[in-house]
N, C-alpha and C positions, 0 to 999 in steps of 0.2 A: 463588452466594453463599458466602462463606467465614466465616459467622457461627458461632453456637453449634452448630448442627447440621451445617452445611457442612464445617467443619474436621474434626470428628469423623468424618463420613461419608467424606470424601476419604481420610483415614488408613485407615479400616477397609477400604475397597474396594480400596485399593492394597497391603494387607498381604501378600496372597499372591503378588504379583508377576505374576499371570496376566492382569491387566486394566489397561489404560491409562486414566488418570484426568486430566481437566483441570478445574482449579478456577478459576473466573472470580470475582474479588472487586472490587467498585467502590472499596474503600478501599485502604489500604496497610498496612505494618507498624505495630503499635501503638507509641505512644511509651513508652519505658522507664518513665516515671513513672506510667503507668497501673497498673503492678504494685504501686505504693505506695499502699495503701488510702486514706490520708488526703489524697493529692493527686489521686486519680482524678476527683473531681467537677469539678475545674477544667477538664477536657477535655470535659465534657458540652456546652459551648456552642462547642466548637472544630469547625468543619465538616470539618477533616482527620481527625477520629476519631469524630464522632458526627453524626447528622442529627436535626434537630428538626422535627416535624410539629405543626400546629396544628389542633385540632378545630373543628368549627363550634360556635357558642354552645350550651351546655348549659342545660337548663331547671332541673335539680335538683342540680347539682353544680358545684364550682369557682367559685361566684359571687363569691368574694373576688378572683378574677382576671377578673371580667367574664364568667364562664361558659366561657371559652376555655381549654382544657387544652393545655399544652405537653408533647408526647409525644416523648421522646428515645430513640433506639436507636443502637447501635454501628454505625459505618461504617469498619470496620478489620478486619483478620484477627482472628477470635474474636468479632466482632459484639458483641452486648450482653453476652456473658460477659467482654469485655475492658473494659467501662465500668460494669457493674452493681454492686449492693451486695454481691455474692458470697454472699448468703444461700443456703444449701443445705438445702432441705426437700423430701422426696419427696411430701408430701401424703398424704391418707388412701387406704387401699386401695379404698374404695368409689368413688373418682373413676375409677380404672382399670377396676374391674368394670363400671361404667356403659358405658365404651367397648366392652367385650366384648358387653354386652347390645345396644348400638346396632348394632354391626357384625355380630352373630351369629358372632363369632370368638373362641373362649375363650382364644386365645393372647395376647389383650390384657388378660386378668385380671391383677390385681396379683401373685398367686402365680406366674403364668407369666412375669411381667416381672422378677421378683426377680433372676434371673440377670443381667439387663442392668443393674440398679441396682448390683449387686455388681461386674460387670465394668468398669464406668466409674469405680469408686470406690477410692481408697486412704485408708481411714478410720484417722484417728489421734486420734479424739475420746475422751471419757470414758465412753462407753456401749458397750464392746466386746461383740459377739455374733455369731452365725453369720448374721445378717441383713446384715452389712456385708462389703464387699470390702476386700482388703488390698493389691492390686498393680495397681489401675487407674490410669489417667492423671490423674485428677482427685483431688487430695488434699483431704480434708474434715477440718477441724480446729476445735477450740475455742480461740480465743485466750486468752492470759493476761490481756491488758489489756482489761477489760470494765467500764467505769465503772457502779457501782450494780447490778451483776448480783446480788450477794448479797442486796441489799435487795429486788430484784424477786422473786427465787425465794423468799425468806423471806415476802414478803407473800402469794405464792401458797399456800404451806404454811399460813400463818395462816388463810387463807380456805377451807382444806380440800382444796386441789388437790394431787395428787402431782407430783413432779419426774420428768420422763421424757425419753427419747431422742426428739427430734423426727422421727427417721428410722427407727425400729425396732420396729414401725411406729408411725405417729402415734396418739396417745391424747389424750383430754381431760386437759389438764395444763398447768402452767407448765414452761418449759424454757429453757435457754440457747440462743442462736442459734449454729448451726454454719455455717461458711464454707468456700468453695473457696479455701483459702489454705494455703501451705507456708512455714513459717519467717517468717510475717508478710507474705508477698508473695502477690499474686493468682495463682491458677492458672485459666487460661481454656482454652477449647477450642483456642486457638492454642498456648499454652505447654505444654498437657498432651497434646494429640493431635498437632498438626501440626508444630510447631517441631522436635521431636526427629528427624523424618525429612526435614525440608525440605532440598532440595538433594542428598539421598543416594539418591533413588530415580529410576531412569530412566523408570518407568512413572507417575510423578506430576509433573504440571507445574502450576504456579501462575502465573496472570497477574494482576497487581495493577493498580489504576487502570482497571479494565475492567468497565464496567457494561452488563449485558445489557439490550437495548431491546426485543427481540421474538424469539418462537419461530417457527421456519420449519417449515412442514408440507408433507407430500406427501399430499394427501387428509386422512384422519383419523389420520395418523401424524406425530409430531414427529420431524424429522430433523436439526435444527440450530438455531443461535441467531445473531442478529445482535447484536453488542456494540460499544461505543464505548470507545476508549481515551482517557482524559483527557490534557490538556496537562501535567498534573503528572508524568506518566511520562516515560521517555526516548523514547517515541514521540510523533509529532505526533498532534493530535486527529483521529480518523478512525474510520470504521465498518469493522469486520471481520466476517467470517462464519466459523463453525466448525461441522463436521458431526460427529455422533456415530455411531460404529459400532453401539453397542448401545442407549443410551437417554440421555435428558436428565432431570436431577434438579434441581428448583427448591428451593432452601434459602434464600430471600431474606428470611424472616421474615413475620410475620402481616400486615404492611402492604404490603411490596413483592412478596411472592409473588402474592397475588390481583391486585395492580395489573398485574404482568407478564402473568398469564394473560388478563386483560381486554384489555390492549393488543394481545395476540396473537389475539384473537377467541374466547376462552373466557370466557363470563360470562353474566349475566342478559340477556335479550332487550332489555329497555328501556335498560339501560346501553350496550350495544353500538350500538343504533340511535341513541341520543342522541349518541354520540361518532362516529357514522358509521364504524364499524369493521366490516369484513366478517366475518360470523360463521363460526366453525369448529364450535363446539359451544355450545349453550345450557346452562349450569349455574349453580347458585346461589352463584357466587363473591362473596365479600364480604358476604353477607347474614346471617352468624351470628357477627358480631363480639362477643367477650366479653372482659371485662377485670376486674381486681380494683380496686375503689374503696374508699377508706377515709376515715374521719373523724378528724381530728387534734384531740386534746384536750391543751391546755397546762396544766402544773402548775408552780408556782413552789416551789422549795425554798431553804432558807437556808444551804446549804453549798456554796458555789461550787467549793471544792477537789475536791468528789466528782464533779463533772461534767466532761465533755469540752468545753472551750472552745478552738476552733481557733486563734484569734488568740493565746491565751496558751500553749497546750500544744505547738504546733509551733515549736520553736526549735532553735538549734544543738546544745544539750545533748541533747535528746531524739532529734534526728536521729543524733547520734553513737551513742547507745544502740541506736537501731533498726538502724543499719548493722552494729552489733557482734553483736546478739542477735536481731533481727527482732521486737522487742516494743516496747511503749510506745505513746504517742499516734499515732505515724505508722503503726501497724498497724491503726488504727481507721477505719472508714468512717462518718463522721458521728455517732459515739457510740452506734450501735445495738448491742444485746447481749442484752437479755432479750426473750422472746416467750412466747406462750401460745396454745393452741388450745382454744376453749371453745364451748359450744352455748347457744343461746337457747331450746332446747326440751328437754323431759324425755326425749323419744325420742332426741334426739342424744346426750344424756348416757348413755343406756343402751346405745347402739350405738357409742359413742366416735366419733361423726361430728361434727366441728366445722363450724359455719357462720360462725365469727368467728376471725380471727387477730389477736392483739394484738402490736404491736411497740413496745418501749420505747426511745426515744432519749434518752439522758442527756446532752443537749446543747441549747443554745438555738437550734440550727439552723445551716444552711450556706447562704449566698446562692446557691451554685451547685446546691443540692439542694432542701432545704425551708427557706426563708428564715425568720428570726426575725420574729414578728408585731410590727408597730410599736405596736399598741394595748395591749400587755402592759406594765404598769408594774412594775418591780422596784427594790427598794432595793439599795444598794451590795453588801450581803452576800447578795444573792439572785440566782438564775439560773432561767430557765425551762427545763423539760424537757417531753418530749411522749410521749403514748402514742397509737398509731395503731390505730383500730378498723376492721378491714378485712373487708368482705363477701366470704367466700370461695367461696360458691356462688351467684353472681348469676343472677337470672332475666332481667334486663334484657338486650336484645340490640341491638347497634349495627349500623350499616351503613357499609361502605366502598365508594366508587364512584369512577370516574374523573371528573376535571374536564373537562367537555366542551369548554371553551375552550383547554385545554392538557393533552392526554391523556398527555404525557410528563412533565408536572410532578408535584408531590405530589398524591396522591389526596385526595379529600374524605372526611374521617373524622367521622362522627356517633357518638360513643361511647354516648350515651343512658344515662349512669349514673344509677342510682336512679330510673329511670322506671317500673319495675315496682313496684307498691305493696309487694310483699313485701320487696323489697331495702331500701326505706326503713325498714320495720318492723324488719328485722334490723339495720340500721345504727344506729337509735335504741336498740333494746333490746340492742345489743351492750354497752351500759353496764350491763346488768342480769345479769351473769353470775355474781354472787356467790350461793352457795347460801342459800336463804331461812332455813336453820337459823342462819346467822350474823347475819341482819338481820330483826328483827321489826318489823312495821307500817311497812315501807318500800315505796314504789312501786318497780316494776321499773326505771323510768328513772332513779330516784335512786340505785339500786345502782351505777350506772356509776362514779360518783365515789368510792365507798367504799373502793376498792382503795388510794387515797391518803389518804382522810380517816379510816379507822378502823384501818388496820394500823399496829402500833407501828414497823415498819420505816421508813415514810414519815412518820409523825407525829414521829419523832425529828428528821426533816429539816424540820419545819414546812411540809409540803406543803399547798398551798392552790390552789384553782381561781380564777384572777383574773376579776374582773368586767368587763363591757362590752368583750368582745373584738371584737364586731361590732355597730356602731350599728344595723344593719338589724334586729337581733333584740331591741332594747330595748323595743319595743311589747308584747312578750310577757311574761307573768309568768316571772321568772327561774327556770330549771330545770323549767318546766312542759313537757308533751309538745309544745306548739306552739312553745315556745322551742327545744327540741332539734331539731325538724324544721327550723326556720329555721337553726339552727347547723349542722346536717348539710349543708344546701344550700350554705352559705357555705364551709365548711371542708373538704368532701370533694374528693378529687382522684384521679387515676389513679395506680396503682402500676406502670404501664408493663409490664403483663402481657398484652398483646393476644394473642388466640388465636381459633381457630374459623373463620377467614375462608375456609378451603379444607377444610371439615369432612369428616371420614372417616364413612363409613356403608356401608349395604348398597347393592348395585348398583341396586336398584329404589327407592331412597330419593331424597330431594332433596339428597343430599350431593355433594361435588365429587370426592372420591377414594374408592376402595374400601378394603377391609380390608388390602390390600397397598400402599396409598398410591399406586396408579395412578390417573391422572386418568380419570374414567369416560367411556367411549366414545372414548378417544384412545390410540393406541399409542405406546410409546416415551417416555412422559412420566409422571413422578412428582412428588409434593411431599413433602418431609421437613423439617418445622419445626414450631413451635407452631401454625401455621395449621391443621394437620389435626386438632387436638383437637376432637371433636364437642361436648364440654363441658369447661369449664376445670377443672383440678385445684384442690384447695382450699388451695393454698399457692403459694409462689414457684415459677416454672416451670423453672428452670435444670436441676434434676435430671431432670425429666420430659423435657425436650428431649434430654438426653444418651441417655435410654432410647429415645426414638423413633429417634434416629440409629443406636444400636447394634442395635435390632431391625430397622430398615430395611436395614442392611448385611447381616444374615443373610438376609433375604428376597430381596434383590437378587442376592447371590452364589449362593444356592441355586437361583435361577431360571436364572441364566446358566451355572452349572456343571453343571446336570443335563442 
């Protein structure tokens, strides 16, 4: 797989020139317009560049869409880093320290991973420090065009929160969102890592339109893969086989990596038996699915000129400006810009450990991304904007398994969002993050709304929470706890951060890979992508996946060079 991890890993493994690397990618070269942030969401529904999976019906989430979550991932070089929102957040140090605890390997602690964060990063933001890298392949920047960012940060300060670097390290705070962008254009693992060396290295070969269908084993050792070249390539559709001199590395993402393992005979006993697949090794593949789920709260403001409105702001004049200086509306992905990391517990505030990420979208929505809600009524001088309350440390665990009637088709994905009662509590109380010193005699759930209702920054904009967004919630007293639980079930959805389906752990655990990312009990086979996370990081995954790839390259090269 030539996704976020795969492109980075192929580049790093081929750097020395001592090892030959073949990268097999099911997609092709990204469309040039994917590098233009405001145009990228158009390609999420294009099967040439992205793949859409559909979950089974959820009980506690996405009910406004019938409980079925559309889950989109990149299917092109760069993978999801070529189609995502480009948010670049490392997450809290405690997320990585937990990996070290689970694996018994201190090299996975945040302090020991810092060199990989720095190695992958070319930081050009406004928080310079020795915690940032300056010459890595992925440019991390703060764009100039960020609608309502000053209002967002000012509201946070009014409520008693500091403004801090989201990556240096993460603190309980309000902060601007930083992005993997350079001069207003996307920087992906393809453009940052792979493209600069593509075609210039004899020891690095890339095959496009080539989807791996099965791993070939000799006993308990992986020796090759069977892959299919699609008819969109210059080859006719056919199956081919390639053998590895050293090892095979799966970097197909948290959905396709476990699916490939199971199709090849590595997975839970019940899954393999139901699919009539000859077992190679019984492992808990697909049983630890984790994802970030968030509740969308819409607020109407009375200053349409302050928001990003795609139909109005993308025009020939702003395009000329973007092409000249890399700034303006075309540099914005959906109007996102402000964020915050907050805790719903006093302990979290003491330890700077956030369990909620807030994302502010100064836009009425994007039909290709997060569509405007039809039940929100606005006057001519009003526009809806949104804040997303995201559960960053979910305890709910989903399951991914093969479809027994079509094992080569899309796997069955049961996200199980908000099924753990603690996750629902956090999602609801994510609206209660305002320090009680600011609000007297207010219930915790009511505090959610006050960031827009009491701060002068948003009151100057006439911010209000519209009534009757969901008819299903009208039987409950407005803004009661039962109302908010109904609201959360209706409006919560995936942020497409799947992870954990090939979880890393100790050799005697119920994990899939060990601390060096080797598939347990199998020789010559590793997994390197977000699927190896034993627990999800408490923020966007992109930065963490680059670190996994960077660290994996060191481990692999050290093993083969020794």
